[in-house]
N, C-alpha and C positions, 0 to 999 in steps of 0.2 A: 711642473710645467716651467721650463726655463724662461719662457717669455714673461712670466709674471715679474721677475726681477728686472726686466728691461723697462717696465712701465713706471711712470711717476705716480704720486699718490692720487692725483685726480683721475688718471687713467685707470688705476686699480679700482677706485670707487665706481667708475662708470662700468667697468667690466663686471664687477660684482652685481650691479643693478641689472645688467643685461642677462647674466647667468640666472638670476632668480626668476626673471620673466620667462626665459627659455625653458627652465625646468617646470615652470607652471603651465606652459602652453604646449610643449611637445611631449609626445608619447614614446617611451622606450619599450622595446620588445626584446626578449632574450631567447637565443637559439643554441642548439647543439650542446646543451648542458651548462651554458654560461649562467651563473647565478646573478640575480639582480644585485646591483651594487651602487651605493651612493658615490663611491670613488669614481666609478666608470661614468656615471651620469654627469658628475661635476667636471671631470676632465674633458669629456666630449663637449659639454656645453661651453666651457671656458675657451677651448680651442676654436670652436665654431664662432663664438661671440667676439673673439678677437678680430675677426674679419669685419664685423659691423661696428667696431668701436667708433668709427667716424661716419657711419651710415644710419639709416632708419631701420627699425626692426622689420618694416614691411619687406625688406629684401629677402627675408626668410618666409615669405608667405606661402611658398610652395613646399615647405618642410612640414611633413605630417609625421608618420611613424618612423622611428629609427631602430632598425633591427640589428642588434649586436650579436656577433659571433665571437667565440674565443680566439679563433685564428682565421686565416684566409679560407674562403669557401670555393667550391667547384661549381660552376654554373653550366647547365646543359640546355639545349634547345636552340631554336633559330634566333639569331640576334645579330646586331651590327658587328662587323669585324673590328677587333681592336687594333689591327695593323694596316688594313687597307680601306681607305675612305670610300664610302658608297657601296661596299660589298657586304654581304651577310654570310654568316657561317653557322654551322651546326656542331662545330667542334666543342670539346669540353674546354672551358676557360676558367682558370683559377683567378680569383679576384680578391683584393684586400678591401674594396669598397665599391659601391655603385649608387648612383642617384638617378632615379627615373622621373621624367617630367610628370607632375601631378601624381606621383607614386611614392612608395616608401624608399628609405635609404638602407643600404647594407654597409656595415662597418666592422672590420676585424679589430678586436680589442688589443691583441698583442702588438699590432702595428701602431695603434694610437699611443700606447704606452711608450714604445720605443721612440717614436717621432717626437713626443713631448720632451723627452730627455736629451735628444740629439738633433737640434735644429741644424747642425752643421751638415747634415746629409742633404738638405734641400728637399726632402720628401716628407710629406705629411698627409696622410689619407683623409683626415678631417678637413684640412684646408682645401684639399683637392675636391672632395665631394660637396662640401658646402659652397665652394666657388661655383660648382655646377648649379646649385640651387639659387645662388645669387643671379647667375646668368639666366635661369629659368623664371625669374620674378616677373618678366614681361610676357610669359607664356611660350617662349621659344628657347631652345637650347642651341644658340647660334654663335656663342662666343662674344656677344655684345650685350651686357646687362643694361637695364634701364639707366640712362644718364642724360645729361643735357645735350642738346644738339651740337654745341660747340665742342664739348668733350668727346662726344661720339665721333665727330669728324677726326679729331686728333687720335683717338684710340684706333679707329679703323685704318688710318693711314700708317701709323707707326707699327701696329700689330701685324698688318699685312706684310710689311717689309721683313720683319723678323720671322713671321710664319713661313713665308716663301723661302727664306734663307735656310730655315730648319728643314723644310721639306726637301729642298734641293741638296742638302748636305754640304753647303758651301764652306762651313767651318769644320776643320778637321776634328777639333775638340770643342763642340758647341757648349756654351754655358748652360743653356736650358736642356732639360731631359728631352731626347728625341721623340718621346711619346707625345709631346706637344704638337708634332707634325701630323698626327692622325687626322685631326680636323680642327676647326677654329674654336669649338667648344673646349676641346682638350688643351688647346694652346692657352686659352684664358685660365684654365684650372692649373696647368703646370706653371705658368707665369706667376700666378697667385702664390703658389707654394714657395717659389724662390723669392718673391717680393717680401714675404714675411720671415722666411727662415735664413735667407742669404742676402739681405738687403744691401749691405755695404759692397759685397762682390757684384751684385746686380747693377748697382749704381755705377760701378767702375766699368763693367763689361758692356752693359746695355743701358746707357744713361737715358736715352729717349723713352725706352719702354718703362724704366723705373719711374721717370717723371710723370708719365701719363697714369700709371697705376697709383702713384702718390696722390695725384689730383682726384682720381676716382674714389679711392678708399679714404681719402682725407686723413692720411696718416703718413708721417715721415719715418718710415721704419728704419732707414739707414741712420738717421739722426738719433733715433731711440737706441739702436744697438751701439752706436758710438758713445753716447752718454753713459750707457750701462757699462761699457768697457772701461771708460774713464773712472767709474765708481768702483771698478773691480768686481762687477756683478755678473759678467759674462763667463 
């Protein structure tokens, strides 16, 4: 996990504490021939808990079982369209992860392993799906997790600007993944991925969005990456 080397000793100790609590509280299930593994449990737990390093554990209150697959799974049946907001589809949809409100999570192990070693991609299925669970901590998947009223006002105004820009395709080469334009919940999850994996670039390209995520997560991820780079740890 590349991010471990970005943390200082206090952050590493805090992350270890959170991981132990996570592994004690959460249930892993294994599908499609994937064998139970402590390596998988620890990497998923560490990646998830990095998100709440500056938050309360209660943000994961909606996390129950975590169903691990060896690789991406194909999902069938009527469900929300991944590409058109407000529509439903019965098409076969390949997924690397999924988080259901008050339901289980689905995560593909090969994607977890690759993302942990390559934060430069800006894509991490664990960050994405657990960001959804953070969003769902107040009982709604609406792209605005529980936060103070003042911070909520800042988040909603700043996120709305960037969300609409992404929807309308104003930037020829947008910094955030266009998947964030599907709905506000996906925008929060996609923004979270880049906040943790590409923080210096996000601070440069989307400084207001970076700052409000910094205030919510209570983590200066760009500063952390910069210090790690100075130490030669990146």
